[in-house]
Phi, psi and omega in degrees: 000140179297155180293156173308141182263137171276159189207155173239159179238141173248124187267147175247174189297330180288358176103328179289159174285133173292315186218137168257112175272113186251170182302309185269330186197181181249149170244130178243149175261357174281153185295147175248115184266100183295169186294320181292335168290312179304331182287346183283154168303152178306320193286330178284321177295321180294340183275335196300311178304315179296317180296331180296316179293318181300317187298326185268337187256317180228067184304326180295320179292326183283336186300309186304309185299320180293321174300320177293322181294310183303317181293331177265332176232080187285346182270015179248092182301338181305318182291325180294327181289316181295324180292319174306310179304312179297318179291323181292320176293333172276000181051040170263078188297322181296313177300317179302306180299324186288315178295322180297315177299324176294315185292319176295328177291319181276337188222069181299339185264000185290118181304313186290336174289321182291318177300323181288319174306310173306318181294319178296322177296316176297319180295332181270001178068036182235044184302332181296347180276344180304312181301332177298318188296327186257022177053033180056030175245121189254027176209138179302326186290338181272319177293325181230078190286336177282352181260147176238356179221132177230147177283152186304324178297325176292309178302317183293310184301312187286317178295332169299307179304314181291327174298318181292321175300313178296331176293317186288333182256017169082029180232063182298328179296319184292321184290322176299323174306304184300320178308312183299316182292322172301324183290328179283314188278318189212065185298328182267002186285139188299331178286326169303314175300321181305306183292322177300314179296322177296323178274347194295315170314310183299314185297310182298321187288325182288326177292317178299313170306319182293314181302314180293333180284331180288326181279354176282000000 
């Protein structure tokens, strides 16, 4: 694993940092418009954010629209991701896996597809398969050497997955290093909380052991 990165923050009026500058790359809280999004008609681009919420809050309602968009714009992995989320929330596992497989075939470098695959491995008790999904690269700068800026959602998703992987493979200290960075960059994010809760028994036990040693 790459060493923990030092960073500096540029604040904006809302209180959140606008950009996190890291040694190897930058993390931004501002939207990143990928080339495949830029090529979409304006009315479709304007619909993307609403579809994100719809897939999470009313997945059954989102599915028909997402299927139509995928048929029309198969080069946009975002629509596959939203559809995977919708099927997953509806517990339609076969459909979810089929959509994810198609996304991985068409867009093998898409980070959120890789994260979804890794999530399935964790749920199925196959954590040992996770390194292969990420080409044995445990840092975003190694996985995407041509990129210098990542969205906070990309970083949080990747760091959380790596942290959970390290927990499952007996490396809680490495997972705790990732959690420390997540606590700094996105302390209230649900994925940060997920890793925090996963590590909590380890942290409590270590604190207890330290307390016992001090009393001796």
